[in-house]
C-alpha positions as a Markdown table, in Angstrom:
| # | Residue | x | y | z |
|---|---|---|---|---|
| 1 | Met | 69.8 | 65.4 | 67.1 |
| 2 | Lys | 68.5 | 62.0 | 68.2 |
| 3 | Leu | 69.9 | 59.5 | 70.7 |
| 4 | Val | 68.9 | 56.7 | 73.0 |
| 5 | Cys | 70.6 | 56.3 | 76.4 |
| 6 | Ser | 70.0 | 54.8 | 79.8 |
| 7 | Gln | 68.2 | 56.7 | 82.5 |
| 8 | Ser | 71.0 | 56.0 | 85.0 |
| 9 | Asp | 73.8 | 57.2 | 82.7 |
| 10 | Leu | 72.0 | 60.4 | 81.9 |
| 11 | Ser | 70.9 | 61.1 | 85.5 |
| 12 | Thr | 74.4 | 60.3 | 87.1 |
| 13 | Asn | 76.3 | 62.5 | 84.6 |
| 14 | Leu | 73.8 | 65.3 | 84.9 |
| 15 | Ser | 74.1 | 65.4 | 88.7 |
| 16 | Leu | 77.9 | 65.5 | 88.4 |
| 17 | Val | 78.0 | 68.5 | 85.9 |
| 18 | Ser | 75.0 | 70.3 | 87.5 |
| 19 | Arg | 77.3 | 71.3 | 90.4 |
| 20 | Ala | 79.0 | 73.8 | 88.1 |
| 21 | Val | 75.7 | 75.4 | 87.2 |
| 22 | Pro | 75.4 | 78.8 | 89.0 |
| 23 | Ser | 72.4 | 79.2 | 91.4 |
| 24 | Arg | 72.1 | 82.8 | 90.2 |
| 25 | Pro | 73.3 | 82.9 | 86.6 |
| 26 | Thr | 74.6 | 86.2 | 85.3 |
| 27 | His | 73.4 | 85.2 | 81.9 |
| 28 | Pro | 70.4 | 82.9 | 81.0 |
| 29 | Ile | 72.6 | 80.4 | 79.0 |
| 30 | Leu | 74.7 | 79.6 | 82.2 |
| 31 | Ala | 71.6 | 78.0 | 83.8 |
| 32 | Asn | 71.9 | 75.3 | 81.0 |
| 33 | Val | 73.9 | 72.2 | 80.5 |
| 34 | Leu | 75.4 | 71.7 | 77.0 |
| 35 | Leu | 74.6 | 68.3 | 75.6 |
| 36 | Gln | 76.7 | 67.2 | 72.6 |
| 37 | Ala | 76.1 | 63.9 | 70.8 |
| 38 | Asp | 78.6 | 62.3 | 68.4 |
| 39 | Ala | 77.2 | 59.7 | 66.0 |
| 40 | Glu | 80.7 | 58.5 | 65.0 |
| 41 | Thr | 81.8 | 57.6 | 68.5 |
| 42 | Asn | 78.4 | 57.0 | 70.1 |
| 43 | Gln | 79.4 | 59.3 | 72.9 |
| 44 | Val | 77.3 | 62.0 | 74.6 |
| 45 | Ser | 79.1 | 64.7 | 76.6 |
| 46 | Leu | 77.5 | 67.1 | 79.1 |
| 47 | Thr | 79.2 | 70.4 | 80.1 |
| 48 | Ala | 78.3 | 73.0 | 82.7 |
| 49 | Phe | 80.3 | 76.2 | 83.3 |
| 50 | Asp | 79.8 | 79.1 | 85.6 |
| 51 | Leu | 82.8 | 81.0 | 84.1 |
| 52 | Ser | 85.0 | 80.0 | 87.0 |
| 53 | Leu | 84.4 | 76.3 | 87.4 |
| 54 | Gly | 83.7 | 74.0 | 84.4 |
| 55 | Ile | 82.8 | 70.3 | 84.5 |
| 56 | Arg | 82.5 | 68.0 | 81.5 |
| 57 | Thr | 81.6 | 64.3 | 81.5 |
| 58 | Ser | 80.7 | 61.9 | 78.8 |
| 59 | Phe | 79.1 | 58.5 | 78.5 |
| 60 | Ser | 78.2 | 56.0 | 75.8 |
| 61 | Ala | 74.8 | 56.1 | 74.1 |
| 62 | Glu | 73.2 | 55.1 | 70.8 |
| 63 | Val | 73.5 | 58.3 | 68.8 |
| 64 | Ile | 71.3 | 58.1 | 65.8 |
| 65 | Glu | 71.8 | 61.7 | 64.7 |
| 66 | Gly | 74.6 | 63.9 | 66.2 |
| 67 | Gly | 74.2 | 67.5 | 67.3 |
| 68 | Ala | 74.5 | 69.9 | 70.2 |
| 69 | Ile | 72.0 | 71.7 | 72.3 |
| 70 | Ala | 71.8 | 73.7 | 75.6 |
| 71 | Leu | 69.2 | 72.3 | 78.1 |
| 72 | Pro | 67.9 | 73.8 | 81.4 |
| 73 | Ala | 70.1 | 72.0 | 83.9 |
| 74 | Lys | 67.9 | 71.9 | 87.0 |
| 75 | Leu | 64.7 | 71.0 | 85.2 |
| 76 | Leu | 66.4 | 68.3 | 83.1 |
| 77 | Leu | 68.0 | 66.8 | 86.3 |
| 78 | Asp | 64.8 | 66.9 | 88.3 |
| 79 | Ile | 62.9 | 65.1 | 85.5 |
| 80 | Thr | 65.6 | 62.5 | 84.6 |
| 81 | Ser | 66.4 | 61.6 | 88.2 |
| 82 | Arg | 62.7 | 60.7 | 88.8 |
| 83 | Leu | 62.2 | 58.6 | 85.7 |
| 84 | Pro | 62.2 | 54.8 | 86.1 |
| 85 | Glu | 65.3 | 52.9 | 85.1 |
| 86 | Gly | 65.5 | 51.9 | 81.5 |
| 87 | Glu | 66.1 | 53.5 | 78.1 |
| 88 | Ile | 65.3 | 57.2 | 77.3 |
| 89 | Ser | 65.2 | 58.5 | 73.8 |
| 90 | Leu | 66.0 | 62.2 | 73.3 |
| 91 | Asp | 65.4 | 64.3 | 70.2 |
| 92 | Asp | 65.0 | 67.9 | 69.1 |
| 93 | Glu | 63.0 | 67.2 | 66.0 |
| 94 | Ser | 59.8 | 68.5 | 67.4 |
| 95 | Ala | 59.4 | 72.0 | 66.2 |
| 96 | Asp | 57.7 | 74.4 | 68.5 |
| 97 | Asn | 54.5 | 75.4 | 66.7 |
| 98 | Thr | 54.4 | 78.8 | 68.4 |
| 99 | Gly | 57.8 | 79.6 | 66.8 |
| 100 | Glu | 59.4 | 80.2 | 70.2 |
| 101 | Gly | 62.6 | 78.3 | 69.8 |
| 102 | Ile | 63.8 | 74.7 | 70.2 |
| 103 | Val | 61.9 | 72.0 | 72.2 |
| 104 | Val | 63.6 | 68.7 | 73.2 |
| 105 | Thr | 61.5 | 65.6 | 73.7 |
| 106 | Leu | 62.4 | 63.0 | 76.3 |
| 107 | Lys | 60.7 | 59.7 | 75.9 |
| 108 | Pro | 61.0 | 57.2 | 78.8 |
| 109 | Gln | 59.2 | 53.9 | 78.3 |
| 110 | Ser | 56.0 | 55.2 | 79.9 |
| 111 | Gly | 55.6 | 58.8 | 78.7 |
| 112 | Lys | 56.9 | 61.9 | 77.1 |
| 113 | Tyr | 58.4 | 65.1 | 78.4 |
| 114 | Gln | 59.1 | 68.3 | 76.4 |
| 115 | Val | 61.6 | 70.8 | 77.5 |
| 116 | Arg | 62.5 | 74.2 | 76.0 |
| 117 | Ala | 66.1 | 74.4 | 75.0 |
| 118 | Met | 68.6 | 77.0 | 73.7 |
| 119 | Gly | 71.0 | 76.9 | 70.8 |
| 120 | Ala | 74.4 | 75.4 | 71.6 |
| 121 | Glu | 76.2 | 78.3 | 69.9 |
| 122 | Glu | 75.3 | 80.6 | 72.9 |
| 123 | Phe | 77.1 | 78.3 | 75.4 |
| 124 | Pro | 80.5 | 79.6 | 76.4 |
| 125 | Glu | 83.6 | 77.5 | 75.5 |
| 126 | Leu | 85.4 | 75.7 | 78.3 |
| 127 | Pro | 89.0 | 77.1 | 78.6 |
| 128 | Val | 91.5 | 74.9 | 76.7 |
| 129 | Ile | 95.1 | 74.9 | 77.6 |
| 130 | Glu | 97.0 | 74.2 | 74.5 |
| 131 | Ser | 100.6 | 75.2 | 75.4 |
| 132 | Ser | 101.5 | 73.4 | 78.5 |
| 133 | Glu | 102.7 | 69.9 | 79.0 |
| 134 | Ser | 100.5 | 67.8 | 81.2 |
| 135 | Ile | 101.7 | 66.6 | 84.7 |
| 136 | Gln | 100.6 | 63.1 | 85.5 |
| 137 | Leu | 99.1 | 62.5 | 89.0 |
| 138 | Thr | 97.6 | 59.4 | 90.4 |
| 139 | Thr | 93.9 | 59.3 | 91.5 |
| 140 | Ala | 94.9 | 57.7 | 94.9 |
| 141 | Ala | 97.4 | 60.4 | 95.7 |
| 142 | Leu | 94.9 | 63.2 | 94.9 |
| 143 | Ile | 92.0 | 61.6 | 96.8 |
| 144 | Glu | 94.2 | 61.1 | 99.9 |
| 145 | Gly | 95.6 | 64.7 | 99.7 |
| 146 | Leu | 92.2 | 66.3 | 99.2 |
| 147 | Lys | 90.6 | 64.4 | 102.1 |
| 148 | Gly | 93.3 | 65.3 | 104.5 |
| 149 | Ser | 93.4 | 69.0 | 103.8 |
| 150 | Leu | 90.3 | 70.5 | 102.2 |
| 151 | Phe | 88.4 | 70.8 | 105.5 |
| 152 | Ala | 90.9 | 73.4 | 106.7 |
| 153 | Thr | 90.3 | 76.0 | 103.9 |
| 154 | Ser | 88.7 | 79.3 | 104.9 |
| 155 | Thr | 85.1 | 80.3 | 104.0 |
| 156 | Asp | 85.9 | 84.0 | 104.4 |
| 157 | Glu | 85.8 | 85.5 | 100.9 |
| 158 | Thr | 87.7 | 88.6 | 102.1 |
| 159 | Lys | 90.9 | 86.5 | 102.4 |
| 160 | Gln | 90.4 | 85.0 | 99.1 |
| 161 | Val | 93.7 | 83.1 | 98.8 |
| 162 | Leu | 92.8 | 81.2 | 102.0 |
| 163 | Thr | 89.6 | 79.9 | 100.4 |
| 164 | Gly | 91.8 | 77.8 | 98.2 |
| 165 | Leu | 94.1 | 74.8 | 98.7 |
| 166 | His | 97.8 | 75.2 | 97.9 |
| 167 | Leu | 99.1 | 72.3 | 95.8 |
| 168 | Thr | 102.8 | 71.8 | 95.3 |
| 169 | Val | 103.9 | 69.1 | 92.8 |
| 170 | Lys | 107.4 | 68.0 | 93.6 |
| 171 | Gln | 109.6 | 65.4 | 91.9 |
| 172 | Asp | 107.8 | 62.4 | 93.3 |
| 173 | Thr | 105.5 | 63.8 | 96.0 |
| 174 | Leu | 102.5 | 66.0 | 96.1 |
| 175 | Glu | 102.0 | 68.5 | 99.0 |
| 176 | Phe | 98.6 | 69.8 | 99.9 |
| 177 | Ala | 98.2 | 72.7 | 102.3 |
| 178 | Ala | 95.2 | 74.5 | 103.7 |
| 179 | Thr | 94.8 | 77.1 | 106.4 |
| 180 | Asp | 92.1 | 79.5 | 107.6 |
| 181 | Gly | 94.3 | 81.4 | 110.0 |
| 182 | His | 93.2 | 79.3 | 113.0 |
| 183 | Arg | 94.5 | 75.9 | 111.9 |
| 184 | Leu | 96.7 | 74.4 | 109.2 |
| 185 | Ala | 96.6 | 71.0 | 107.5 |
| 186 | Val | 99.7 | 69.9 | 105.5 |
| 187 | Leu | 99.7 | 66.5 | 103.8 |
| 188 | Glu | 102.4 | 64.9 | 101.7 |
| 189 | Thr | 101.6 | 62.0 | 99.5 |
| 190 | Ala | 103.7 | 59.9 | 97.1 |
| 191 | Asn | 103.0 | 60.5 | 93.4 |
| 192 | Glu | 103.7 | 57.3 | 91.5 |
| 193 | Arg | 104.2 | 59.3 | 88.3 |
| 194 | Pro | 107.3 | 61.4 | 88.9 |
| 195 | Leu | 107.7 | 64.8 | 87.3 |
| 196 | Glu | 109.9 | 65.0 | 84.2 |
| 197 | Gly | 112.6 | 67.6 | 84.8 |
| 198 | Ser | 113.4 | 69.0 | 88.2 |
| 199 | Glu | 111.0 | 72.0 | 88.4 |
| 200 | Gln | 108.4 | 71.9 | 91.1 |
| 201 | Leu | 105.0 | 73.5 | 90.5 |
| 202 | Glu | 102.9 | 75.5 | 92.9 |
| 203 | Val | 99.3 | 76.6 | 92.5 |
| 204 | Thr | 96.4 | 77.7 | 94.7 |
| 205 | Val | 93.0 | 76.2 | 93.6 |
| 206 | Pro | 89.6 | 77.2 | 94.9 |
| 207 | Ala | 88.4 | 74.7 | 97.5 |
| 208 | Arg | 85.0 | 74.6 | 95.8 |
| 209 | Ala | 86.5 | 73.2 | 92.6 |
| 210 | Leu | 88.6 | 70.7 | 94.4 |
| 211 | Arg | 85.5 | 69.4 | 96.4 |
| 212 | Glu | 83.9 | 68.7 | 93.0 |
| 213 | Leu | 87.1 | 67.0 | 91.8 |
| 214 | Gln | 87.1 | 64.8 | 95.0 |
| 215 | Arg | 83.4 | 63.9 | 94.3 |
| 216 | Met | 84.2 | 63.0 | 90.7 |
| 217 | Leu | 87.3 | 61.0 | 91.5 |
| 218 | Ala | 85.4 | 58.9 | 94.0 |
| 219 | His | 83.8 | 57.1 | 91.0 |
| 220 | Ser | 87.2 | 56.4 | 89.4 |
| 221 | Ser | 89.7 | 53.6 | 89.9 |
| 222 | Ser | 92.6 | 54.6 | 92.3 |
| 223 | Glu | 95.1 | 53.4 | 89.6 |
| 224 | Glu | 93.7 | 55.9 | 87.1 |
| 225 | Ala | 96.1 | 58.7 | 86.0 |
| 226 | Val | 94.9 | 62.3 | 86.1 |
| 227 | Ser | 96.5 | 64.8 | 83.8 |
| 228 | Leu | 97.0 | 68.3 | 85.2 |
| 229 | Tyr | 97.4 | 71.2 | 82.9 |
| 230 | Leu | 98.3 | 74.7 | 84.2 |
| 231 | Asp | 98.3 | 78.0 | 82.4 |
| 232 | Gln | 98.0 | 81.6 | 83.5 |
| 233 | Gly | 95.0 | 81.7 | 85.7 |
| 234 | Gln | 93.6 | 78.3 | 84.7 |
| 235 | Ile | 94.0 | 74.7 | 85.9 |
| 236 | Val | 92.5 | 71.7 | 84.2 |
| 237 | Phe | 92.2 | 68.1 | 85.6 |
| 238 | Ala | 91.4 | 65.5 | 82.9 |
| 239 | Trp | 91.0 | 61.7 | 83.1 |
| 240 | Gln | 89.1 | 59.1 | 81.2 |
| 241 | Asn | 86.1 | 60.9 | 79.8 |
| 242 | Gln | 85.9 | 63.5 | 82.6 |
| 243 | Arg | 87.3 | 67.0 | 82.7 |
| 244 | Leu | 87.3 | 69.7 | 85.4 |
| 245 | Thr | 88.5 | 73.2 | 84.8 |
| 246 | Ser | 88.9 | 76.0 | 87.3 |
| 247 | Arg | 90.4 | 79.5 | 87.6 |
| 248 | Thr | 93.3 | 79.6 | 90.0 |
| 249 | Leu | 93.6 | 82.0 | 92.9 |
| 250 | Glu | 95.8 | 85.0 | 92.7 |
| 251 | Gly | 98.0 | 86.2 | 95.5 |
| 252 | Gln | 100.8 | 85.0 | 97.7 |
| 253 | Tyr | 99.9 | 81.9 | 99.8 |
| 254 | Pro | 101.2 | 82.1 | 103.4 |
| 255 | Ala | 104.7 | 80.6 | 104.0 |
| 256 | Tyr | 103.0 | 77.9 | 106.1 |
| 257 | Arg | 106.2 | 75.8 | 106.7 |
| 258 | Gln | 107.5 | 78.7 | 108.8 |
| 259 | Leu | 104.4 | 78.4 | 111.1 |
| 260 | Ile | 105.4 | 74.9 | 112.2 |
| 261 | Pro | 107.6 | 74.8 | 115.3 |
| 262 | Arg | 110.8 | 72.7 | 115.0 |
| 263 | Gln | 111.2 | 71.8 | 118.7 |
| 264 | Phe | 108.8 | 70.9 | 121.4 |
| 265 | Glu | 108.9 | 70.8 | 125.2 |
| 266 | Arg | 106.0 | 68.4 | 125.6 |
| 267 | Gln | 104.8 | 65.3 | 123.7 |
| 268 | Val | 101.6 | 63.3 | 124.3 |
| 269 | Val | 100.6 | 60.0 | 122.6 |
| 270 | Leu | 96.8 | 59.3 | 122.5 |
| 271 | Glu | 94.5 | 56.7 | 121.1 |
| 272 | Arg | 92.8 | 58.7 | 118.3 |
| 273 | Lys | 89.2 | 57.3 | 118.4 |
| 274 | Gln | 89.0 | 57.5 | 122.1 |
| 275 | Phe | 90.2 | 61.1 | 122.1 |
| 276 | Ile | 87.6 | 62.0 | 119.4 |
| 277 | Ser | 84.7 | 60.3 | 121.2 |
| 278 | Thr | 85.7 | 62.0 | 124.5 |
| 279 | Leu | 85.8 | 65.4 | 122.7 |
| 280 | Glu | 82.4 | 64.7 | 121.1 |
| 281 | Arg | 80.8 | 64.2 | 124.5 |
| 282 | Ile | 82.5 | 67.3 | 126.0 |
| 283 | Ala | 81.5 | 69.3 | 122.9 |
| 284 | Val | 77.8 | 69.0 | 123.8 |
| 285 | Leu | 78.6 | 71.4 | 126.7 |
| 286 | Ala | 81.3 | 73.4 | 124.9 |
| 287 | Asp | 78.6 | 74.1 | 122.2 |
| 288 | Gln | 76.7 | 76.1 | 124.9 |
| 289 | Lys | 79.7 | 78.3 | 125.6 |
| 290 | Asn | 81.9 | 79.5 | 122.7 |
| 291 | Asn | 83.0 | 76.0 | 121.7 |
| 292 | Ile | 86.0 | 76.0 | 124.1 |
| 293 | Val | 87.4 | 72.8 | 125.6 |
| 294 | Lys | 90.2 | 72.7 | 128.2 |
| 295 | Ile | 92.8 | 69.9 | 128.1 |
| 296 | Ser | 94.8 | 69.4 | 131.3 |
| 297 | Ile | 98.0 | 67.3 | 130.8 |
| 298 | Asp | 99.0 | 65.3 | 133.9 |
| 299 | Asn | 102.4 | 63.7 | 133.6 |
| 300 | Glu | 102.4 | 62.0 | 137.0 |
| 301 | Asn | 99.2 | 60.0 | 136.3 |
| 302 | Gln | 99.9 | 59.7 | 132.6 |
| 303 | Glu | 96.5 | 61.0 | 131.6 |
| 304 | Ile | 94.8 | 64.0 | 130.1 |
| 305 | Thr | 91.6 | 65.5 | 131.4 |
| 306 | Leu | 89.1 | 67.3 | 129.1 |
| 307 | Ser | 86.7 | 69.7 | 130.7 |
| 308 | Cys | 84.2 | 72.4 | 130.0 |
| 309 | Glu | 82.4 | 74.9 | 132.2 |
| 310 | Ala | 79.3 | 76.2 | 130.6 |
| 311 | Gln | 78.0 | 78.8 | 132.9 |
| 312 | Asp | 74.3 | 78.5 | 133.8 |
| 313 | Val | 74.1 | 75.2 | 131.9 |
| 314 | Gly | 76.5 | 72.8 | 133.6 |
| 315 | Ser | 80.0 | 71.4 | 133.4 |
| 316 | Gly | 81.7 | 68.2 | 132.2 |
| 317 | Thr | 85.0 | 66.5 | 132.8 |
| 318 | Glu | 86.4 | 63.3 | 131.5 |
| 319 | Ser | 89.9 | 61.7 | 131.6 |
| 320 | Met | 91.7 | 59.3 | 129.4 |
| 321 | Pro | 95.2 | 57.6 | 129.5 |
| 322 | Ala | 98.1 | 59.0 | 127.5 |
| 323 | Gln | 101.8 | 58.6 | 127.2 |
| 324 | Ile | 103.2 | 62.0 | 128.3 |
| 325 | Ser | 106.7 | 63.4 | 128.3 |
| 326 | Gly | 107.2 | 67.0 | 129.6 |
| 327 | Glu | 105.7 | 69.1 | 132.4 |
| 328 | Asp | 102.0 | 69.5 | 133.3 |
| 329 | Ile | 100.1 | 72.2 | 131.4 |
| 330 | Asp | 96.5 | 73.4 | 130.8 |
| 331 | Ile | 95.6 | 74.3 | 127.2 |
| 332 | Ala | 92.4 | 75.2 | 125.5 |
| 333 | Phe | 91.1 | 74.8 | 122.0 |
| 334 | Asn | 88.0 | 75.5 | 119.8 |
| 335 | Val | 86.6 | 72.0 | 120.0 |
| 336 | Lys | 85.2 | 72.1 | 116.4 |
| 337 | Tyr | 88.7 | 72.8 | 114.9 |
| 338 | Leu | 90.3 | 70.1 | 117.0 |
| 339 | Met | 87.8 | 67.4 | 116.0 |
| 340 | Glu | 87.8 | 68.2 | 112.3 |
| 341 | Gly | 91.5 | 67.8 | 112.1 |
| 342 | Leu | 91.7 | 64.7 | 114.3 |
| 343 | Lys | 89.0 | 62.9 | 112.2 |
| 344 | Glu | 91.3 | 63.2 | 109.1 |
| 345 | Leu | 94.5 | 61.9 | 110.8 |
| 346 | Pro | 94.8 | 58.4 | 109.3 |
| 347 | Ser | 96.2 | 56.3 | 112.2 |
| 348 | Thr | 95.1 | 54.5 | 115.4 |
| 349 | Glu | 97.4 | 56.6 | 117.6 |
| 350 | Ile | 98.3 | 60.2 | 117.3 |
| 351 | Gln | 101.0 | 62.4 | 118.7 |
| 352 | Met | 100.4 | 65.8 | 120.1 |
| 353 | His | 103.5 | 68.1 | 120.2 |
| 354 | Leu | 103.3 | 71.4 | 122.2 |
| 355 | Asn | 105.4 | 74.1 | 123.9 |
| 356 | Gln | 103.4 | 76.7 | 125.9 |
| 357 | Ser | 99.6 | 77.2 | 126.4 |
| 358 | Leu | 99.4 | 79.8 | 123.6 |
| 359 | Thr | 101.9 | 78.5 | 121.0 |
| 360 | Pro | 100.9 | 76.4 | 118.0 |
| 361 | Val | 100.2 | 72.7 | 118.8 |
| 362 | Ile | 101.0 | 70.0 | 116.2 |
| 363 | Phe | 99.1 | 66.7 | 115.8 |
| 364 | Thr | 100.6 | 64.0 | 113.6 |
| 365 | Pro | 99.7 | 60.4 | 113.0 |
| 366 | Leu | 102.0 | 57.7 | 114.4 |
| 367 | Gly | 103.3 | 55.9 | 111.4 |
| 368 | Gly | 101.8 | 55.9 | 107.9 |
| 369 | Leu | 100.9 | 59.1 | 106.0 |
| 370 | Lys | 102.9 | 62.2 | 106.4 |
| 371 | Met | 100.3 | 64.6 | 107.7 |
| 372 | Thr | 100.7 | 67.6 | 110.0 |
| 373 | Tyr | 97.7 | 69.3 | 111.6 |
| 374 | Leu | 98.4 | 72.6 | 113.4 |
| 375 | Ala | 95.8 | 74.0 | 115.8 |
| 376 | Met | 96.2 | 77.4 | 117.5 |
| 377 | Pro | 95.2 | 77.2 | 121.2 |
| 378 | Val | 92.9 | 79.8 | 122.7 |
| 379 | Gln | 93.2 | 81.8 | 125.8 |
| 380 | Leu | 91.6 | 80.4 | 128.9 |
| 381 | Arg | 89.3 | 82.9 | 130.6 |
| 382 | Asn | 88.6 | 82.1 | 134.2 |
């Protein structure tokens, strides 16, 4: 195998796929990235796979002699990312005199690096979904949906289905839902490429895989179509020369629509950025005492007051104007959960819908995207 490519192409693509390299591989080959070079198409593809998440990307290069080889991912990325910009030639002609396997030589303009490699035949195949038809999604819809929901997934591995995001593909919309039991984010976005047939599709995908998808899509055009393939236990996203494959999560995802109240006794309209910056200031104190912030809703003065009493440390209180309908009430939240959701609501003003001090509270953007953020209040202890 012999090829010449640019340092930036090799480094960029290596850093993308390396995220699917396990930090503690169960088998030595999984610590490698599979490099395949095709002399006919002058394409180089890189693949990493931890047996759950797989990422493949490809780029153009001058392929003098085709071939495939497994290279140590971390070492290769660490070397390549530090090399100066310019061309790098890569070949595995150099036989190891000690007879200890394959050595690949990287030649930047100013030097030479040799790296021990493994045979490509040991590298596990990425799952291929032959049978199913692809569903076409738009990059813009995916990016929007992932941004507004991924943050609410759980990190608790004991409730595994909650560590994933629930994706529902409907006729002409995509619905993204994520919950960790304390809050829920649901976002609906238009899919410009309607489903053929009337069936809707539902799947729960690990958040870790979707974070990588989000990162990879950030480099694509928003008009780009992404093909989604689904088979028992596997999901594949493919576009241009990129491919991400992941196992799906087993188990029944909570019936989240039933958690959202239909009617509300109180409504508050707030300026979002002002609300977030006020919360951030109060959070400095809330951080000292179990992260709880109290919100007092005052109809008469049309304002809300945020406060925190951190015993032995101090206290803070700050008011801001609001449009309020309904009776006064005091309600408390975990400030971290509140801020994470509010930062993703894509509008200048937001609406807060609530009933009692311990019933679910809904935040929605005024106008624009259809997003619902539900936060569970916490009990105020005097």
